PLY file of the C-alpha trace (Angstrom):
ply
format ascii 1.0
element vertex 271
property float x
property float y
property float z
element edge 270
property int vertex1
property int vertex2
end_header
10.26 -97.65 77.90
11.31 -94.42 76.27
13.60 -94.17 73.26
16.29 -92.83 75.44
15.91 -95.63 77.96
16.06 -98.18 75.04
19.24 -96.54 73.78
20.75 -96.61 77.16
20.16 -100.38 77.61
21.37 -100.96 74.06
24.61 -99.03 74.79
25.19 -101.14 77.92
24.70 -104.32 75.85
27.16 -103.06 73.30
29.79 -102.63 75.92
29.50 -98.94 76.79
29.33 -99.20 80.58
27.52 -96.43 82.32
28.84 -95.24 85.70
26.83 -94.42 88.77
28.03 -92.76 92.00
25.90 -93.54 94.99
26.38 -92.04 98.44
25.50 -93.76 101.64
26.05 -96.96 99.78
27.12 -99.28 102.59
23.63 -100.17 103.95
19.89 -99.51 103.83
18.48 -97.82 100.90
21.90 -97.09 99.42
22.77 -100.79 99.39
19.39 -101.62 97.72
20.16 -98.97 95.07
23.59 -100.32 94.50
22.22 -103.85 94.10
19.69 -102.71 91.40
22.24 -100.76 89.50
24.77 -103.59 89.46
22.06 -105.93 88.29
21.22 -103.64 85.47
24.90 -103.70 84.21
26.01 -100.28 85.60
29.50 -99.79 86.95
28.79 -98.54 90.50
30.99 -96.54 92.79
29.67 -96.44 96.38
30.64 -93.75 98.74
30.33 -94.16 102.57
32.14 -93.10 105.67
33.26 -96.67 106.26
34.50 -97.20 102.70
32.33 -100.27 102.39
29.88 -101.33 99.65
28.40 -104.68 98.43
30.47 -106.99 96.30
30.68 -105.92 92.72
30.81 -102.15 93.49
33.79 -100.03 93.76
33.89 -98.67 97.29
35.45 -95.34 98.41
35.60 -93.82 101.89
34.21 -90.25 101.88
32.64 -87.81 104.26
30.03 -86.17 101.90
30.11 -82.92 104.03
33.77 -82.40 103.43
34.30 -80.40 100.24
37.86 -81.48 99.68
37.02 -85.15 100.35
34.14 -84.94 97.85
36.34 -83.34 95.20
39.02 -86.03 95.70
36.49 -88.84 95.50
34.93 -87.45 92.32
38.35 -87.01 90.80
39.25 -90.54 91.59
36.11 -91.84 90.02
36.70 -89.89 86.84
40.33 -91.00 86.74
39.35 -94.57 87.08
36.13 -94.78 85.04
36.27 -91.63 82.85
32.71 -90.65 83.36
29.72 -90.26 85.79
26.37 -90.75 84.19
24.23 -90.93 87.35
24.66 -89.41 90.76
22.41 -90.76 93.58
22.46 -88.52 96.72
21.30 -91.04 99.29
23.45 -90.36 102.41
21.37 -88.76 105.18
20.78 -88.44 108.88
17.77 -88.02 111.19
17.69 -86.44 114.68
16.28 -87.63 117.93
12.56 -87.04 118.00
11.72 -84.11 120.28
10.44 -80.44 119.92
12.66 -77.93 118.52
13.26 -76.09 121.84
14.53 -79.39 123.29
16.88 -80.11 120.38
20.52 -80.61 120.73
22.15 -77.85 118.68
24.98 -79.98 117.24
22.80 -82.89 116.41
20.14 -80.68 114.79
22.59 -78.86 112.64
24.44 -82.03 111.60
21.26 -83.34 110.06
21.01 -80.18 107.98
24.67 -80.35 107.02
24.54 -84.03 105.92
21.17 -83.89 104.20
21.70 -80.51 102.37
25.37 -79.68 102.18
26.19 -83.31 101.21
23.99 -83.25 98.12
25.12 -79.74 97.30
28.76 -80.67 97.36
28.21 -83.79 95.31
26.04 -82.16 92.72
28.46 -79.24 92.51
31.40 -81.56 91.87
29.74 -83.99 89.45
27.42 -81.95 87.23
30.13 -80.00 85.41
31.53 -83.32 84.25
28.03 -84.46 83.17
27.59 -81.20 81.19
31.02 -81.72 79.44
29.85 -85.28 78.49
26.52 -84.12 77.11
24.22 -84.79 80.02
23.48 -87.01 83.04
21.01 -87.52 85.89
20.93 -86.75 89.63
18.57 -88.64 91.98
18.08 -86.98 95.41
16.65 -89.33 98.04
13.98 -87.03 99.43
10.90 -87.74 101.51
7.26 -86.79 101.92
8.60 -85.23 105.11
9.84 -82.44 103.02
6.23 -81.44 102.01
4.92 -81.03 105.56
5.68 -80.07 109.10
6.65 -82.18 112.17
6.44 -81.41 115.86
9.39 -83.51 116.68
11.65 -83.73 113.61
12.24 -80.13 112.54
15.72 -80.62 111.25
14.83 -83.69 109.01
11.75 -82.07 107.63
13.56 -78.76 107.00
16.46 -80.52 105.33
14.23 -82.43 102.92
12.33 -79.19 102.00
15.68 -77.63 101.28
16.77 -80.65 99.30
13.82 -80.18 96.89
15.11 -76.69 96.15
18.50 -78.06 95.23
16.78 -80.60 92.98
14.60 -77.96 91.29
17.58 -75.58 90.85
19.66 -78.32 89.34
16.94 -79.32 86.93
16.33 -75.76 85.77
19.95 -74.83 85.23
20.84 -78.24 83.87
18.05 -78.62 81.31
19.82 -76.91 78.43
22.79 -79.21 79.07
20.89 -82.46 79.11
21.15 -82.73 82.90
18.01 -83.93 84.80
17.40 -84.08 88.55
14.74 -85.87 90.55
13.40 -86.10 94.04
12.70 -89.68 94.92
10.71 -90.34 98.09
11.32 -94.01 98.94
8.34 -94.48 101.31
9.36 -96.17 104.60
11.96 -98.77 103.97
12.79 -101.06 106.91
16.21 -100.07 107.96
18.37 -99.16 111.05
17.18 -95.52 110.63
13.46 -96.23 110.56
13.78 -98.78 113.36
15.32 -96.05 115.58
12.32 -93.76 115.08
9.48 -93.76 117.61
6.87 -93.09 114.92
7.67 -96.38 113.35
7.86 -98.43 116.56
4.76 -100.46 115.73
4.91 -100.38 111.92
4.42 -103.63 109.95
3.61 -102.20 106.45
6.99 -101.34 105.11
7.67 -100.12 101.51
9.15 -102.91 99.40
12.77 -102.06 98.39
11.98 -103.46 94.96
9.74 -100.43 94.37
12.54 -98.06 95.02
14.88 -100.12 92.86
12.46 -99.98 89.95
11.98 -96.29 90.16
15.77 -95.71 90.35
16.32 -97.80 87.18
13.54 -96.02 85.36
14.89 -92.58 86.30
18.43 -93.61 85.41
17.32 -94.96 82.05
15.59 -91.67 81.05
12.12 -93.16 81.23
10.80 -90.37 83.50
12.67 -87.28 82.30
9.37 -85.36 82.28
9.59 -85.46 86.12
12.90 -83.63 86.24
12.68 -81.17 89.10
9.75 -83.16 90.62
8.77 -85.77 93.14
8.17 -89.45 92.60
7.28 -91.78 95.42
8.05 -95.52 95.74
5.27 -97.65 96.97
2.54 -95.26 95.91
3.27 -94.24 92.30
2.71 -96.83 89.71
5.62 -96.99 87.27
3.43 -97.29 84.15
1.35 -94.36 85.16
4.56 -92.29 85.70
5.78 -93.26 82.27
2.56 -92.08 80.76
2.49 -88.78 82.66
6.23 -88.25 81.82
5.53 -88.66 78.09
2.37 -86.49 78.18
4.01 -83.66 80.21
3.19 -82.17 83.53
1.64 -78.76 84.32
3.63 -76.09 86.16
3.91 -76.91 89.82
2.54 -80.54 89.59
4.54 -82.89 91.85
6.59 -79.93 93.08
6.97 -78.22 96.45
4.79 -75.15 96.06
2.68 -72.72 98.22
-0.83 -73.85 98.27
-3.21 -71.43 96.61
-6.18 -69.88 98.19
-9.44 -71.90 98.21
-10.36 -75.34 97.04
-8.80 -78.72 97.86
-5.16 -79.40 96.66
-4.13 -82.85 95.74
-1.55 -84.62 97.76
1.80 -83.77 95.98
2.97 -87.23 96.43
-0.07 -88.94 94.85
0 1
1 2
2 3
3 4
4 5
5 6
6 7
7 8
8 9
9 10
10 11
11 12
12 13
13 14
14 15
15 16
16 17
17 18
18 19
19 20
20 21
21 22
22 23
23 24
24 25
25 26
26 27
27 28
28 29
29 30
30 31
31 32
32 33
33 34
34 35
35 36
36 37
37 38
38 39
39 40
40 41
41 42
42 43
43 44
44 45
45 46
46 47
47 48
48 49
49 50
50 51
51 52
52 53
53 54
54 55
55 56
56 57
57 58
58 59
59 60
60 61
61 62
62 63
63 64
64 65
65 66
66 67
67 68
68 69
69 70
70 71
71 72
72 73
73 74
74 75
75 76
76 77
77 78
78 79
79 80
80 81
81 82
82 83
83 84
84 85
85 86
86 87
87 88
88 89
89 90
90 91
91 92
92 93
93 94
94 95
95 96
96 97
97 98
98 99
99 100
100 101
101 102
102 103
103 104
104 105
105 106
106 107
107 108
108 109
109 110
110 111
111 112
112 113
113 114
114 115
115 116
116 117
117 118
118 119
119 120
120 121
121 122
122 123
123 124
124 125
125 126
126 127
127 128
128 129
129 130
130 131
131 132
132 133
133 134
134 135
135 136
136 137
137 138
138 139
139 140
140 141
141 142
142 143
143 144
144 145
145 146
146 147
147 148
148 149
149 150
150 151
151 152
152 153
153 154
154 155
155 156
156 157
157 158
158 159
159 160
160 161
161 162
162 163
163 164
164 165
165 166
166 167
167 168
168 169
169 170
170 171
171 172
172 173
173 174
174 175
175 176
176 177
177 178
178 179
179 180
180 181
181 182
182 183
183 184
184 185
185 186
186 187
187 188
188 189
189 190
190 191
191 192
192 193
193 194
194 195
195 196
196 197
197 198
198 199
199 200
200 201
201 202
202 203
203 204
204 205
205 206
206 207
207 208
208 209
209 210
210 211
211 212
212 213
213 214
214 215
215 216
216 217
217 218
218 219
219 220
220 221
221 222
222 223
223 224
224 225
225 226
226 227
227 228
228 229
229 230
230 231
231 232
232 233
233 234
234 235
235 236
236 237
237 238
238 239
239 240
240 241
241 242
242 243
243 244
244 245
245 246
246 247
247 248
248 249
249 250
250 251
251 252
252 253
253 254
254 255
255 256
256 257
257 258
258 259
259 260
260 261
261 262
262 263
263 264
264 265
265 266
266 267
267 268
268 269
269 270
């Protein structure tokens, strides 16, 4: 564990409660993340359209694509808890699997709006308060889909590529203020979303939610700040290796969405 991670846990033990804001908190990956943060002693505020979250979390109803609703929710969190140390942008959609020219226009665009505008609005609303407080962390639930093309999920893949640019931009601009941002690819977690997808119809090898939870806690505690602006992937990356690489430093472009150079094999950016 890094010195910063040790200090974070010590602060929690001493009674300084850290506050996390998690979107899409009512089910699936969001619920797993809320569970992990609560178990680690965080105060957790969960945003969802339904206004539901697991017991122990503070639940708020919010449409993450509505700028005014996002601003109100963030203001309420700050008024109640006084701070936001961690933002987890988890809320997301996926479209019906079909070629782009068969796509429903409204459905396609709604995926882009939810998966890109939502994290943009939350980050825009929260990060100024992190800067004022001396720093914070943003975790964007991304996907390996953002690093490659799909013949039947053009909106989802496009949205995740765009999300990586939001993460990178936040990391670059936030660095001098102690703000770090990360792309977390959760693998394939068994959920309503993944069960609705044809490509996973016969899948039996699901990513263990505990792997996602462990990565979220490590990122939240500052153990992997060397990966700010970069991808980590649950179920493939080993946490001890990530800690070592974070401490040693990464070269320009490593674990980032970049144009492949001419010639020679290029390692899988997700490990």
